[in-house]
N, C-alpha and C positions, 0 to 999 in steps of 0.2 A: 504494500500500500504506500503510495507517495506521501511524503510528509505534508506537502501542500497539494492535496488532491483537488483537481479542478477538471472541468470539461476538456481542457487542453491536454492534461496528462492522460486522460482516458482515451481521447480520440487519437493522439499520436503515440500512446503507450510510453510515456516518459515518467521518470522519477520526480522531476522538477518542472514546473510550468514556465520554461525558459527556452527561447530560441536564440541562436546567435545570428546576427544580421549577415546576409550574403554580400559583404562589402567588396566591391570590385577592386582587384589588385591587392587586397589585404586579407580576405577570408579564404585561405587555401585549405587543402586537405588536412594539414596538421591541426589547425585551429578547429575545424569542424569536428574532427575525431576527438579532440580533447574535450570539447563541450559535450559531445554525446557520451563519452566515458564518464563525465561528471554527473550525468543524469538529465541533461537537457537534450536539445536536438541541434546539432551544428549544421550550418548550411554553407556550402562552398559558393563563392561569388562568381557566377558565370560571366559577369561583366559584359563586354561588348562582343564576345564570341571568338575566343582564341581556342580552337579545338584541341591542339596538342597540349596546351597548358591545362585545359580542363581535364583531359584524360590523365595527365600527370598527377593532378590534385586528387582525383578519385583514387588513383593507385596509392597515394600516400595515406589515404583514409581507409584502405582495404581492411575489411573485417569489422568496421564500425558502422552502425546504422546512422546514416546521415541524410541530408537533403541538399538541394541546390537551388540557387536563385538566378533569375535572368531579368535584364532590362527589356521590357516587352517590346518597345518600339524597335530596339536593335535586333531582338530575336526574330521579329517579323521579316527582317532582311535575310536571315540565315536560319530558317526553320529546321534545317537538318541538325542543328546543334541540340535541339530538344530531343530528337530521336536518339542521338548519341548519348545524351545524359540519361535518358530513360533506360538504356541498356544496362546501366549500373544499378538499377532497381532502387532509386532513392526513396526514402520514406515520404518525402514531401518535395514539391516544386513550388517555389515562390516566384510570383510575377509582380513586377512593379513598373509604374510609369508608362502605361499604355493599356490597350484593350486586351483583357485576358481571354476573351471568348474564343478566338481562333485556336487556342491551345488546350482548352479545358478537356475536350473529349479524349485527346491522346494521353493526357496526364492521368485522368481517371481510369482509362483502359489499361494503363500500366500498373495500376494498383497504388499509385501515389496520391497523397493528399494535395489538393490545390489550395495554396496559400496566396491570397491577393493582398498586396499592400496598397492602402488607400490614403489619399491626402485630403479628400473632400467628400461630401455626401453623394455626389454623382458617381465618384469612383466606387463608393460602397454599393450603390444600386447596380452598377455594372458588374461588380463582383458577385452579388447575389444572383443576378441573371445568369452569370457564367457557371453557377453551381459551386462557388467557393466553399470549401470545408472550413477554412480559417480566414478571417478578415483581420488584417493588421491596420489599426488606426494610427497613422504616423503623424506626430506633431512636428511643428516647425523647429523645435529645439534640436532635432536630430542632426547629426553630422551628415555630410554628403547631400545628395539631391533630395528635395522635398518641396513643400509648398508653404502655405501661410497659416493654416489652422494650428492653434495651440493644443498640446496634449490634454491639458486639464479639463477643457470643455469639450473637445472633440470626442474623446473616449466615451463619456457617458451618453453623448448624443447618438453615437453609433450603437452603443449598447441598447438604447431605447428603440432605435430603428430595427435592429436585428430581432429584438424580443417581439416586436409587432409583425414583422414581415418575413423573418427567416430564423425562427427560434432554435433550429438545430445547428446554426452556424456559430462557430467558436470565435471569440473576439480576443485579440492580442493587442496590447498597447505598446507603442514605440515612440521614442523621442524624449530624451532627458532621463532615461532610466539607467542608473549606474550603480545602485546599491539596493540593499533590502528595503529601505524606506520607499524607493520607487516601485519595487515589486509589490509591497503591501498596499501602497496607494493605488496602483493599477487595479488590484483585485477589488478594492473598495469602490472604485469608480465603475465597476461592472465588467472589467476585463477578466478573461480566464487565464491570463499569463502575460508575459512580456517578450519583446524582441529587443535584444541588447546589441548595440553597435559600438559606440564610442568606447565604453569601458572594456570591451573585448578587443577593439582595435589596439588598445593599450595593454595587450598581453604579450607574453614571450613568444607564443606560437603564431601571432599575426605576422603577415608578410609586410612589415613596416620598417623603414630604415631607422637606424639608431638616432640620427639627428631629429627625425620627426617624433620619435618617442620622447626624446628629451624635451622637445617643444611642448608636448601636452602636459608633462609633469610640471613645467614651469609656468603654464598658462592658468587662467581661471575662466569662469563662465562668461566674462565680458570679452574674451579674446577671440571671438569668431564673428563672422558676418555672412549674410546671404548675398550671393553674387553670381553673375553669368561668366565671370572672367575665365575660369578653367575650361569651360566649353568653347569659348572663343579661341583661346590659345591652342586647344587641341582640334579645333575646327570640327566639333561635334554638333550636329543640328538637333539639339534637344527641343522637344515640343514646348510651346508657350505655356507659361504657368509654373514651370519648375526652375528653381535656382539651386545652387550648391552652397551649403554651409561649410566654410573652411576657416582656417586660422587667419587672423589679421597679421600681415607681415609686410616685408618690403614689396613683394609682388602686388598685394592688394592696395598698398599705399600709392604705388606708382600708377595703377591702372583703374581702380574702382572709381566710377564716374566718368571714365574716359574709354568706355567700351568701344566706341566707334574708332578711336585712335588705335586701340589694340588690334581690332579687326584689320585695319589698313596696314599695320606693321607685322602681321602674323607670319609672313614669310621669314622674317628674322626672329621675332619673339617666340614663335611656336617651337622651333628647335631649341632655343634657350630654355624655355619652360620644361621641355622633355628631358633635356640634359640635366637640369637642376633636380628634377624629380628622381631620375636614376641615381644621381649622386647623393640623394638624401639631404639636399640643401633645404633647410627649413625656412629660408627667406625668399627665395626666388622662384617658387613653384607653389602649387596648392598643397596644403597640409590638411587632411580630411578628417577633422573631428568636430564634435558638436558642443553645445553649451554645457554638457556634463563634464567637460574638461576640468571644471573646478572641483569635481569630486574624485579626480584621479590624482593620486599622490605617489604612485610607484608602478613600474611595469612588472607584472606578476604572472605566474602560470594561470591559464584559463580556468583550470579546475579549482584553484584557490579562490578566484573571483566568484565563480558560480556557487561554491559551497558557502562562502561568506554571505553572499546575497540572500541565499535561502535561510541561513541561520538568523540573519538580521530581520528578515521578513517574519519568520516565526515569532521572534521576540516582539516585534511591533504589533503583531496580530494577537498577542497573548496566548500563543500556542507553544507547546513544549516539544522539543525534538525528542523522538523516542530514544531510550537508552540503548546502547550497543548491546547486541546479543552476547 
């Protein structure tokens, strides 16, 4: 019996009601496997569709029950990636930032749970229409791409909508959840569990450069902003309505508010951006963490992060962890 038994632990057969976010370029097989071993469900970040990399990460997680996540609008350009991922029998497939309906049937036919990350109520309605098993309500506090709704009001609104229109659909909260207080609060707001990004980005297993890890430890919750800059620098045509939350640094100081200038200079600035990212430069590229940075004080093993979050949540909820046998 899970210590925090919820509909999420039942539907996805977990010990803890926690998923790791499928963060592009950071959430590889080692992180996914570590989170799953700790009792949650780890998700590999499928990102923009690098098949050899994806296959390598599944191999690194071999033997663990994990899932995978994709950027929906990018997956639509390379739908064969989904078929390749489903060959690995993931427990769940998470889709974000686009229409999930074209992929839902294949995911369910493979026996995987369909997890749809949503940033507004229309996304939620689309997810329900697609037959989502799990809806993730993502607040704007989250690192990486997202939209404008705040977690604290968005989660209960989605909970009420699902209760009225899709009562079997499980709800997960995301955005600013980095410790047991966030997990406990999410459950009180009507969620069945949490999706954790920033806190697990700051784990030893995450595919994050040392300089970027140092930057989050030195940062606080004021140290990020929402912007289109990394998408312009990488020449990625993200759909309207989505921006990226990244660290405030020399790159954002130079270009935020000058997006048109960056676009004009992208032939020079794009390669500079990519080189800085590969080098782990924390100042001249995007550093992908959210407002929960102020709750991160050390880079730790993912299992330790998960176990502490659950223990803190049990304490906050007035529950007692069962004694060891």
